[in-house]
C-alpha positions as CSV (number, residue, x, y, z in Angstrom):
1,M,-15.3,-19.0,-27.8
2,H,-16.6,-22.2,-26.3
3,E,-15.2,-24.3,-29.1
4,I,-11.8,-22.4,-28.9
5,I,-11.6,-23.0,-25.2
6,N,-12.3,-26.8,-25.6
7,R,-9.6,-27.0,-28.3
8,M,-7.1,-25.2,-26.0
9,C,-8.0,-27.6,-23.1
10,D,-7.2,-30.5,-25.3
11,V,-3.8,-29.1,-26.0
12,V,-3.1,-28.6,-22.3
13,D,-4.3,-32.1,-21.5
14,R,-1.8,-33.5,-24.1
15,H,1.2,-31.5,-23.1
16,A,0.9,-30.7,-19.3
17,T,2.7,-33.8,-17.9
18,E,2.7,-32.3,-14.4
19,P,0.4,-29.8,-12.6
20,R,2.6,-26.9,-13.5
21,F,4.3,-27.3,-16.8
22,A,6.9,-25.0,-18.4
23,T,6.6,-25.1,-22.2
24,P,9.3,-24.6,-24.9
25,I,7.7,-21.2,-25.6
26,S,9.4,-18.5,-23.5
27,G,7.4,-17.5,-20.5
28,L,4.4,-19.8,-21.2
29,R,3.3,-22.2,-18.5
30,L,0.4,-24.6,-18.5
31,F,-1.6,-25.6,-15.4
32,R,-3.7,-28.8,-15.0
33,M,-4.5,-29.0,-11.3
34,P,-7.1,-30.6,-9.0
35,T,-9.3,-28.4,-7.0
36,S,-7.3,-26.5,-4.3
37,V,-8.3,-27.4,-0.8
38,E,-6.0,-24.8,0.9
39,S,-5.3,-21.3,-0.4
40,M,-1.9,-21.2,-2.0
41,H,0.4,-18.3,-0.9
42,L,2.4,-17.4,-4.0
43,F,4.5,-14.7,-5.5
44,Y,3.3,-13.4,-8.8
45,N,5.8,-11.8,-11.3
46,P,4.4,-9.7,-14.1
47,R,2.2,-12.0,-16.2
48,V,-1.2,-12.6,-17.7
49,C,-3.3,-15.5,-16.4
50,I,-5.9,-17.1,-18.6
51,I,-8.4,-19.6,-17.2
52,L,-9.7,-22.2,-19.6
53,R,-11.7,-24.5,-17.3
54,G,-12.8,-23.8,-13.7
55,S,-12.1,-20.5,-11.9
56,K,-9.5,-18.8,-9.6
57,K,-9.8,-16.5,-6.7
58,V,-6.8,-14.3,-5.9
59,D,-6.5,-12.2,-2.7
60,L,-4.1,-9.3,-2.5
61,A,-4.0,-7.5,0.8
62,G,-7.7,-8.1,1.4
63,A,-8.8,-7.2,-2.1
64,H,-10.4,-10.0,-4.1
65,F,-10.0,-10.8,-7.8
66,D,-11.9,-13.5,-9.6
67,A,-10.9,-15.1,-12.9
68,D,-12.7,-17.6,-15.2
69,P,-12.8,-18.3,-18.9
70,A,-14.6,-14.9,-19.4
71,T,-12.1,-12.9,-17.3
72,F,-8.3,-12.9,-17.3
73,L,-5.9,-11.4,-14.8
74,I,-2.9,-9.1,-15.5
75,V,-0.1,-8.6,-13.0
76,T,2.4,-5.8,-13.6
77,V,4.6,-5.8,-10.5
78,D,6.0,-8.5,-8.2
79,L,3.2,-9.3,-5.7
80,P,2.7,-11.7,-2.8
81,V,-0.8,-13.1,-3.2
82,S,-3.1,-15.8,-1.9
83,S,-4.7,-17.9,-4.6
84,R,-7.3,-20.7,-4.7
85,V,-8.3,-22.6,-7.8
86,F,-11.6,-24.4,-8.5
87,A,-12.5,-27.1,-11.0
88,A,-15.5,-26.8,-13.3
89,P,-18.6,-28.8,-12.2
90,D,-18.2,-31.3,-15.1
91,D,-14.4,-31.7,-14.9
92,P,-12.1,-32.7,-12.0
93,F,-9.3,-30.4,-13.1
94,H,-8.6,-26.7,-13.2
95,I,-7.0,-25.8,-16.5
96,A,-5.2,-22.5,-17.1
97,L,-2.1,-20.9,-18.6
98,T,0.1,-18.0,-17.7
99,L,2.4,-15.9,-19.9
100,D,5.1,-13.6,-18.6
101,L,4.8,-10.0,-19.8
102,D,7.5,-8.7,-22.2
103,R,8.1,-5.1,-21.1
104,G,10.4,-4.3,-24.1
105,L,7.8,-5.6,-26.6
106,L,5.0,-3.6,-24.9
107,A,7.2,-0.5,-25.1
108,E,7.8,-1.0,-28.8
109,L,4.1,-1.5,-29.5
110,L,3.2,1.6,-27.6
111,Q,5.3,3.7,-30.0
112,R,3.0,2.5,-32.8
113,Q,-0.1,3.5,-30.8
114,P,0.2,7.3,-30.3
115,S,-3.4,7.4,-29.1
116,Q,-2.5,5.4,-26.0
117,T,-2.0,7.8,-23.1
118,I,0.0,7.1,-19.9
119,S,-2.2,7.7,-16.8
120,S,-0.6,9.9,-14.1
121,T,-2.6,8.0,-11.5
122,S,-1.0,4.9,-10.0
123,L,-3.0,1.8,-10.9
124,A,-3.1,-1.4,-8.8
125,G,-0.5,-3.9,-10.0
126,L,-3.2,-6.6,-10.3
127,S,-6.2,-6.2,-12.5
128,A,-9.0,-8.3,-14.0
129,A,-10.3,-7.7,-17.5
130,P,-12.9,-9.2,-19.8
131,M,-11.6,-11.8,-22.3
132,T,-12.1,-11.0,-26.0
133,G,-12.5,-13.4,-28.9
134,E,-9.5,-11.8,-30.6
135,L,-7.2,-12.3,-27.6
136,L,-8.4,-15.8,-26.9
137,G,-7.8,-16.7,-30.5
138,A,-4.2,-15.5,-30.4
139,F,-3.6,-17.6,-27.3
140,A,-5.2,-20.6,-29.0
141,R,-2.8,-20.3,-32.0
142,L,0.1,-20.0,-29.7
143,L,-0.9,-23.2,-27.9
144,D,-1.3,-24.9,-31.2
145,L,2.4,-24.5,-31.9
146,L,3.1,-27.0,-29.1
147,D,1.8,-29.6,-31.6
148,H,4.1,-28.2,-34.3
149,P,7.5,-27.7,-32.7
150,E,9.1,-27.2,-36.1
151,D,7.2,-23.9,-36.4
152,L,8.0,-22.5,-32.9
153,D,11.1,-20.4,-33.8
154,V,9.3,-18.6,-36.7
155,L,5.8,-18.3,-35.5
156,S,5.9,-17.9,-31.7
157,P,7.5,-14.4,-31.8
158,L,4.7,-13.2,-34.2
159,L,2.0,-14.6,-32.0
160,L,3.5,-13.2,-28.8
161,R,3.6,-9.8,-30.5
162,E,-0.1,-10.1,-31.4
163,I,-1.0,-11.2,-27.9
164,H,0.8,-8.1,-26.4
165,H,-0.8,-5.9,-28.9
166,R,-4.3,-7.2,-28.1
167,M,-3.7,-6.9,-24.4
168,L,-2.8,-3.2,-24.9
169,R,-6.1,-2.8,-26.7
170,S,-8.0,-4.5,-23.8
171,A,-9.6,-2.9,-20.7
172,S,-6.2,-3.3,-19.0
173,G,-4.3,-1.3,-21.7
174,A,-3.7,1.7,-19.4
175,L,-2.1,-0.5,-16.7
176,L,0.1,-2.3,-19.3
177,A,1.2,1.1,-20.6
178,Q,2.3,2.2,-17.1
179,F,4.2,-1.1,-16.9
180,A,6.0,-0.6,-20.1
181,V,7.0,3.0,-19.9
182,S,10.2,3.9,-18.0
183,G,9.6,6.6,-15.5
184,S,6.0,5.9,-14.8
185,H,4.9,5.7,-11.2
186,L,4.4,1.9,-11.6
187,W,7.9,1.6,-13.0
188,Q,9.3,3.5,-10.0
189,I,7.5,1.4,-7.5
190,A,8.6,-1.8,-9.4
191,K,12.3,-0.7,-8.7
192,A,11.5,-0.7,-5.0
193,T,9.6,-4.0,-4.9
194,S,12.4,-5.7,-6.8
195,W,14.9,-4.4,-4.2
196,I,12.7,-5.5,-1.3
197,R,12.3,-9.0,-2.9
198,A,16.0,-9.4,-3.3
199,N,16.8,-8.1,0.2
200,F,13.7,-8.9,2.3
201,R,15.8,-10.2,5.2
202,E,17.5,-6.8,5.6
203,A,16.3,-3.8,7.6
204,V,15.8,-0.8,5.3
205,S,14.4,2.7,5.9
206,I,11.5,4.1,3.9
207,E,13.8,7.0,3.0
208,T,16.2,4.7,1.3
209,L,13.4,3.0,-0.7
210,A,11.9,6.3,-1.7
211,E,15.3,7.5,-2.9
212,L,15.7,4.2,-4.9
213,A,12.3,4.8,-6.5
214,G,13.2,8.5,-7.2
215,M,10.3,9.8,-5.1
216,S,9.7,11.9,-2.0
217,V,8.8,9.9,1.0
218,T,5.2,11.1,1.0
219,S,4.8,10.3,-2.7
220,F,6.5,6.9,-2.4
221,H,4.1,5.9,0.4
222,R,1.1,6.9,-1.5
223,H,2.1,5.3,-4.8
224,F,3.4,2.1,-3.2
225,K,0.1,1.5,-1.4
226,A,-1.8,2.3,-4.6
227,V,0.2,-0.2,-6.7
228,T,0.7,-3.1,-4.2
229,M,-2.3,-2.4,-1.9
230,M,0.0,-2.6,1.1
231,T,2.7,-0.6,2.8
232,P,6.4,-1.3,2.2
233,I,6.6,-2.9,5.6
234,E,3.6,-5.1,5.0
235,Y,5.0,-6.1,1.6
236,R,8.3,-7.1,3.2
237,T,6.5,-9.0,5.9
238,Q,4.6,-11.1,3.4
239,L,7.8,-12.0,1.6
240,R,9.4,-13.0,4.9
241,L,6.4,-15.2,5.9
242,Q,6.2,-16.9,2.5
243,E,9.9,-17.8,2.6
244,A,9.6,-19.0,6.2
245,R,6.6,-21.2,5.3
246,R,8.6,-22.6,2.4
247,M,11.5,-23.4,4.7
248,L,9.3,-25.1,7.3
249,L,7.7,-27.3,4.6
250,S,10.9,-28.3,2.7
251,E,13.9,-27.8,5.0
252,K,12.1,-28.6,8.3
253,P,13.9,-26.2,10.7
254,T,12.3,-25.1,13.9
255,A,10.0,-22.1,13.9
256,A,12.6,-20.1,15.8
257,V,15.3,-20.9,13.2
258,A,13.0,-20.1,10.3
259,G,11.9,-16.8,11.8
260,L,15.5,-15.8,12.4
261,A,16.6,-16.8,8.9
262,V,14.0,-14.5,7.2
263,G,14.9,-11.5,9.3
264,Y,12.9,-11.6,12.5
265,D,14.6,-10.6,15.7
266,S,11.6,-11.6,17.9
267,Q,10.2,-15.1,17.9
268,S,6.9,-14.0,19.4
269,Q,6.5,-11.4,16.7
270,F,7.2,-14.0,14.0
271,S,4.6,-16.3,15.5
272,R,2.0,-13.6,15.7
273,D,2.6,-12.5,12.1
274,Y,2.6,-16.1,10.9
275,K,-0.7,-16.9,12.5
276,R,-2.3,-13.7,11.2
277,A,-1.1,-14.5,7.6
278,F,-1.8,-18.2,7.5
279,G,-4.5,-18.8,10.2
280,A,-2.5,-21.0,12.6
281,P,0.9,-21.0,14.4
282,P,3.8,-22.4,12.3
283,A,3.7,-26.0,13.6
284,T,-0.1,-26.3,13.3
285,D,0.0,-24.8,9.8
286,V,2.7,-27.0,8.5
287,A,1.0,-30.2,9.9
288,R,-2.3,-29.1,8.3
289,L,-0.6,-28.5,4.9
290,K,1.1,-31.9,5.0
291,N,-2.1,-33.7,5.9
292,A,-3.8,-31.9,3.0
293,G,-1.1,-33.1,0.6
């Protein structure tokens, strides 16, 4: 596996012309980044994250997930996370790739695997699993296509199919099965998270979200917490705060304007939530981030 990883890093070095690089292959992104000084507050969509050099620490509502070349991450629902990347001791860069999950392809593959059962227990929407030689090899062949663009249209669909098949066969297969099957608890919660993400500025009742998910209020609370590791209100708060932070960095409004723009009625509540999430009041946090580059 060591030789395969080195070959994949060479491909990323050649093609990643910026720290985050979108490739011509649908859903495939390359990352070539210096060591992170500050934790990055991000929003993960359903994806798989492969670390080629260095490591990554992801925090989700106080739970910690570590990834390195021996361990990959799978995300099956929209999640607000905190992430920090680390370079390897012998290299100044952290090198990784992500691939968006294809729900339709997974559902098709599941039909060919009758032995794969769908768990009735809600599984967390973020999971770490051991890397296998077969899965890594499939990703390596996908990356190799970047050097042969004339083969992309024919071969990339075949390799994406193999990758999804091998992930279903991995330790995260049960989670991916829940992600793929309509009507699973994870699928129901994903309907609610998608609505909250699109409407996070709006007030909404838990009853409305439960109805959207097709669950009773009690069942919705339980499964939402199991999948996202936070309550619906906590989830919405994270979305609001991440958007406010983005606004403060890029659009430069006052904290009061940013808080109001993301749905807060109380400036003092916005400041308290912001400090709790990012470790400092808005003005101090933004100044710190700008000084850190």
